[in-house]
N, C-alpha and C positions, 0 to 999 in steps of 0.2 A: 433326198433332203439336202438343200440348199444351207449352207452355214454363212450367216452374215454376222459380224461383231457390231453390237449395238452399246451406245453410251447410256450410263446412268448416271445422275447427280446425286450428290450423298442424301438431300432430304429424300428423295425418291427410294434410293436405297433403304433409309431408316424406316420407312413406311412398309416396305417390302419385307424386311427383317421381322419388324414387329408383328406384320400378319404371317409371319411364318411362309412367306412367299419366294423366297431366295436362298440358297446356298453361296456362302462366302469362302471364296479361297484365297487367301494371301500369298504371293509368289515370291515375297521378300527371303532373304537368309533368314535362317533361325535366330541368330541375335540380334537382327533386326525386330523379328517377332515377338521376340520375349522382352524388349524395350517398352513397346507397347501395341496393342493390337485390337481390333474391332471385337468385340465379345461374339463368340460362336464362330470366328473365321478359323479354318483349317489351313495350316501352314504346308505348302507344298512350293519349294522353292523353284523359280523359273526353270532350272537345267532339268527339273524332273517333273515339270507338267506335262501330262498327257491324260486323255480320258481313261487310259487302261491302267493307269499307275494305281496301286493298291490303297493309296491315301486319299484318292480323289474320292469325295462325299457323293453318296446315292443322292441324285438331284433330280430325279424322274418327276416329272409334273411341276418342277420349279425352275426359277431363273439360275442360271448359274452365272456368279458375278465373280470376277477375277480384279485383284487390285493389289497396288503396291505401294510405294512412297508418294509418287507423284503420277502415277499413270503411265509413264513409258513401258516399263518391264510388264506390266499387265497387259499392256497393248501386245507386245511380243509373245506373251504366254498366250494370250486370245487367238494371235495369228496362228501359234502352233497348234491349238485346239481347232482351229478352224480349218486347218489342213489336213485334219483326221477326217473332215466332212460328215459328223454324225451329231453335231449340236445345234438345235435350233434356237434356243433361248441362251443365248450368249451375250455377258454384257461387260464392258470394262467401265470401272469406277472413274469418273472424270475428276482428274486432280489427286486422286489416291487418298492414303490416308491423312495425308498433309490437309487436304480440303474437308475430310471427315472431321477432323479437329478443329478447324478455322470455324466449322459450323458448330462447334461445341458440342458434338455428340460425343458420348462417353468412350473411352478405350480402358482396356484392362494392361496390366502389366505383370508379366511373371518373373521379373529381375529387378530388383529396385538397386541395385548397384552395378557396376561396372560402366564401361565407357562404349558408347555408340560404335558399330563399326565405321560409320562414315568418319568420326573423330579420330580412330585407330589407323585409318589409311593416311589422313592428313597428316597425322604425328609421324607415322612411319616414313612416309614421303619426304617429309621436311627433313627429318634425320637423315636420310639417305643423301638429300640435296645439299644440306650443311656438310656432312662427312666429306662429299666428293669434292667441294668447292675447298674445304679446308685442306684436304691431302693434297688437292692440286695445286696450292699455294707452297705448301711446307714440304712435300714428299716429291712429287713429279707431276707435270702439266697432264700426263695421262689419265690421273684420278679424274679430271673433270668430265672423262666419258662416264662416270657413274652418275654425275649430276644429269648429263643430257640424257642418260636412259630412263632415270626416273620423271625427266620430264616429257619423254616421249610415251612412257607408261601412261601418265596423268592425260596426254592429248588424245592419245587412243582410248582411255575410259571415257573419256567426255565426248570422244565421238560415236563411240558404239555402244555405249552404255554396259560395256563388260568390263570389270576391273580384275585383273589377276591378282593385285595384291590385296583387294578385298576377299576374293576367292581363298587365297592363302591365309588370312587373318581369321577367317570365320572357322579354320579347321583348329586354331589354337585353343589347347586347353581350357583357358579363360573365356572362351567363348561357347563352350559346349553347355 
C-alpha cells in the first residue's frame, strides 16, 4: 500500500465533515487547540502523531485529514504518518485553521480566557531580549549574549518550525 499526501481545501473538507466522510486531527499544541478548533477535531500534537497512538481516531473507510494553524506542522505530521506506510487516504488541510476561519466556517473554543501561546512566546522572547540589552548596558557587556541567544532561538524556530520556548510555555500550569 503506497501512502501519498494529498491536499484538501477548507470548503472541500467542510463538505466531507458534514457528510461524515472524514476524520480530522488537529496537530497543534493543546493550548492552541483550546483557543479555537474545528468541531469534531481530535487534538494530537505533532510530537505524538502516529497511526498507532492511542488517541488516533478510528478512520477506517474515511479520509484522514491533518491540520494545524497554517498547514506547515500538519504537513510534517503527514510526512510522519506517510513514513509508517499504512495510510491511503491521507490529507493535509491547505492553509490550516487560519484558512478555515477565513472561509467563515465555524470553530469551537474550550478556553475563553488566557493568552494564545504565540503571544506568550513573543512576550517571553521580548522580555529576554530587553533584559539582556538592559543588563548589557548597566552591568556587563556579557549580558548582551542573552539577547543573542534569544535571537538565535527565534531564528531557529522560524527556520525549522520547532520552538523550544513554545514547548516550554505549553507545559506551564496556566496552559493546561
